[in-house]
C-alpha positions as CSV (number, residue, x, y, z in Angstrom):
1,M,-45.3,89.8,-21.3
2,V,-47.1,86.5,-21.2
3,E,-45.4,83.2,-20.4
4,K,-45.3,81.2,-23.6
5,K,-45.5,77.8,-21.8
6,R,-48.7,78.9,-19.9
7,V,-50.4,80.0,-23.1
8,I,-49.5,76.8,-24.9
9,H,-50.8,74.8,-22.0
10,Q,-54.0,76.7,-22.0
11,L,-54.3,76.2,-25.8
12,E,-53.7,72.5,-25.4
13,E,-56.6,72.4,-22.9
14,V,-58.9,74.3,-25.2
15,L,-58.0,71.9,-28.1
16,E,-58.2,68.9,-25.9
17,L,-54.6,67.9,-26.7
18,D,-52.2,66.0,-24.5
19,E,-49.9,68.2,-22.5
20,G,-46.6,68.8,-24.4
21,T,-48.2,68.3,-27.8
22,L,-47.6,71.9,-28.9
23,S,-44.3,73.8,-28.9
24,G,-45.3,77.0,-30.6
25,H,-44.0,76.5,-34.1
26,E,-47.0,74.6,-35.3
27,L,-49.1,76.0,-38.1
28,L,-52.7,76.4,-37.0
29,K,-54.0,74.9,-40.3
30,N,-52.1,71.7,-39.4
31,I,-53.7,71.3,-36.0
32,E,-56.6,68.9,-36.4
33,N,-58.6,70.4,-33.6
34,W,-58.2,74.0,-34.7
35,D,-61.8,74.5,-35.9
36,S,-64.5,77.1,-35.5
37,L,-65.7,75.8,-32.1
38,N,-62.2,75.7,-30.7
39,I,-61.4,79.1,-32.1
40,L,-64.3,80.4,-30.0
41,G,-62.9,78.5,-27.1
42,F,-59.6,80.2,-27.6
43,I,-61.2,83.6,-27.7
44,A,-63.1,82.9,-24.5
45,M,-59.9,81.5,-22.8
46,V,-58.0,84.7,-23.7
47,D,-60.8,86.9,-22.4
48,E,-61.1,84.9,-19.1
49,N,-57.3,84.6,-18.4
50,Y,-56.0,87.9,-19.8
51,S,-59.0,90.2,-19.8
52,I,-58.5,91.1,-23.4
53,S,-60.8,90.7,-26.5
54,I,-59.6,89.2,-29.7
55,N,-61.8,89.5,-32.7
56,P,-62.0,86.9,-35.5
57,E,-60.3,89.2,-38.1
58,E,-57.2,89.4,-35.9
59,L,-57.2,85.7,-35.4
60,E,-57.5,85.1,-39.2
61,K,-54.1,86.8,-39.6
62,C,-52.4,84.3,-37.3
63,E,-50.8,81.3,-39.0
64,S,-49.0,79.7,-36.1
65,V,-49.3,79.1,-32.4
66,D,-46.4,81.6,-31.9
67,E,-48.4,84.2,-33.7
68,L,-51.3,83.6,-31.4
69,I,-49.0,84.2,-28.4
70,S,-47.6,87.4,-30.1
71,L,-51.2,88.6,-30.6
72,I,-51.9,88.2,-26.9
73,E,-48.7,90.0,-26.0
74,K,-49.5,92.9,-28.4
75,K,-52.9,93.3,-26.9
76,L,-51.5,93.3,-23.4
77,S,-48.9,96.0,-24.1
């Protein structure tokens, strides 16, 4: 199981957001910096920190930050 706070912090770094900006409930479509470049950054961050691969089709199904975290947890189990 991944630590939610850690993933959120890493996502904030990828998105260049101030620490504490995200809580997990945010919809990805409402996050200004959630664009194709930062999606690639997120995929790279997950690969580097958790040694798992996430493909774009899986990411497309995620609508919120919490769903991104769930996807990482699912891949790790």
